N, C-alpha and C positions, 0 to 999 in steps of 0.2 A: 631396433638396436639402440642401446644406450651406452655411451662411453663416458668414463670418468677419469680424471687425472688433474694434475696441477697446471698443465699447459693448454689453455683453451684453444690457442691458435692451432696447435698441432692436432688436437682432437677434432676441431671443426674442419681442418683440411682432410682428415680421414673420412669424416661423414660426407663431405662434399664429393670425394672420390668414389665413395660407395653409393652415393645418391640416395641415402636413406639414413635414418637414425637421428638421435639428438645427443646433446652434450650437457652433462652436469659437472661443473668444475668442483673438485674436492681434493684435499690432501688427506689421503687414507692413512697416513702415519699419525694424524691428529684424531684422537678418539672422538672429540666433539664434532669435527667435520664429517667423520665417517658416520656417526649417528644421524646427523642431519641429512646426509646423502641417502641413507637407508630409509629414513622417514619419508623423503620425497618419492622414493621408488615405491614404497608400500602405499602411499596415498594416490599415486597416479598410474600404477601398473598392476594389472590383475594376474599376470603370468610371466615367468622368466623361463623360457624353454631351455636356454643354455646360460649358465652362470660361469664366467671366465675370470679367474684370479690371475691377472697378468702384471700388476704393479710390482716393481722390485728395484732394488738399488744394490750396488756392489761396494766392496771394501777390500783393499789389498794391503796387508801389513802383517808382520809376525804376530803370532798369538800373544806374545809377551809384551807387545808394544801397541796393542789396539786401544784406541781412545774409548773410554767407557761410554761417553755420550754417543759416539758414532755407532758403537755396538748396539746400544739401546734403540737408536733410530732405525738401524737396519732390521733388527728383529721385529720392531713395531710394524714396519711396512711389509717385509718379506714373509712373516709368519703370523703375527697376531692379527693383522688386518684380514687375511683370508678366513681366519677362525671366526672373527666377529661378523664379517659379511655373511658367511654361511649361516651362522646362528640366527641372524636377523632376517635373511632373505630365503632360507630354505623353504619356508611355507609357501613361497610363490613359485617354486620349481614344481611343475606338475609331475605326476607319476609317469615314469618313462623318460623324464628330462635328463639333462646332463650337467655335471659340474666339472670344469676343467681347471686343474691347478698347474700353472706354468712354473715348473721347478727348474732343474738344471742338471747337467751331467755331474755337477758338483754336489748334487743330492744323492748320487750313487758312489762317487769316488771322492776321497778327501785330498785336497791340494794344499801344499805349504803356502803360507801367505794368505790363505782364504778361510781361516778357521771359523770365523763368525758367519761368513756367507755360506760356507758348507753346512754349518750347524743349522742355519735357517732352512736350507733346502732339504737336508735330511729330515728335519722335523716336518716340513710340508709334505714330503712323500709319505712319512709315517701317518700323518693326519689323514691324508687322502686314502690310504689303505684301510684305516679304521672306519672312516666315513663311508667307504664303499660297502663294508660289511653292515654297517648300521642302517644304511639307506636301501639295502637290498630288498626289503619288504615292499617298498614302493616302486621298485624297478628303476631307481635313479642310477644312471651311469656316472661313474667317477673316473676321470682320466688324469693321469700324471704325465706331464710332458717334460722331457729332460733333454733340452738342446745342448749342443756343444757351443762352440764360439759362433755367434751370430753377428754379422757385420752391420751393427747399428751404432748409435751414439752412446750406448750403455757404458762403455769403458771410459768415456770422457766425463762421466758424472759420478765418479767414485766419492764416497764419503771420506775416505782416507786413502792415501797412496795412489799408485797407478798400476794398471795391469801390464805385466812384462811381455815383451815380444815372444818370450820362450813359452808362454802359456800353451798347454796342449790344445790342438785344434785351431790355433790362430792362423795357421798357414793354409796348407792345401785342403784341410778338412773344414774350413770355415764355410758357413752357409749364409744365404741372404734371408731377410725377414720374410720375403715371399715364399721361399722354400720351407721355412719353418711353419708359416701359416698353412701351406698345403698339407704338411704332415699332421698338423693339429686337426684340420678339417677331416682328413682321412681317418684319424683316430676316433673322432666323434662319430662319424658315419658308420664305422666298423665296430664301434663300441669296445674299443681296446682298453686294457687296464693301464698300460704304460707305452709311451712313444719315446724312443731315443732317436734323435736326429742330429747329424747323419747316422745311418745305421751302423757305420764303422765304430761309433761310440760304444756299441755293445761289446766290442773287443776289450776296451778299457775297463768296462764294468766287469767282464769275466776275469780279467787280470787281477782286479781288486779282490775278487772273491777267491780265486784259485791260488794266486801268487802274491799275496799282500806284501810280504817282506821285501821281495824283489822289486815290485813296483814302487814302494815307498822309498827304497834306497835310491832308485834311479831318479825319482822326482826330487828328493832331498839334495841330490848332487847338482841338478840342473836349474831348479827354481831359486832365484836369489833370496826371496823373503825367508826361506827356511834357514838361511845362514845369517839372518838379521840385517841384511843389506837394505 
């Protein structure tokens, strides 16, 4: 197991808890750092049975008030980094291996105040769908994971704004990181195409597809960023 990210202490804590693996510190939003990370992997690793794209960051602001630099930084980490990592590391994924894209329910449903974040996750889901078709010949499994609200420090590290308490799923349907990890593992073992966790999130996805006007009207009424607040 190889973990990468900007916070070495947190990564080493995870490796210690798992009693296996190693850490390579890197800021994947930085193209140079990403390239050096991939070079180290290719030089020292012969095979990646499972490649997981998990790095991501949030932003909560009206679409008309989103800071350009924050938008670029978000897209670099949430969407462009998985593309480049896959391009460079796909040769190390063996036939029958897996690629996991950690997306979001926001990659299936569009929420006011989260335009750039939603765009990044919709794009990641679309990319995973195409990659799944293109890697079919090698039997590579591509899984899109779309969690709802997960109780981590993610919402405390927004590039802009703050996640509102009214955000769907933040209350009774919130899940822990451990529950999300269990759902991801099951998705890999069962070679699923898409995992939405909690499963109740599929109801929101269905509402987006079947009754988009009604759903959007309700969200516009209740989420403050849609009113420019």
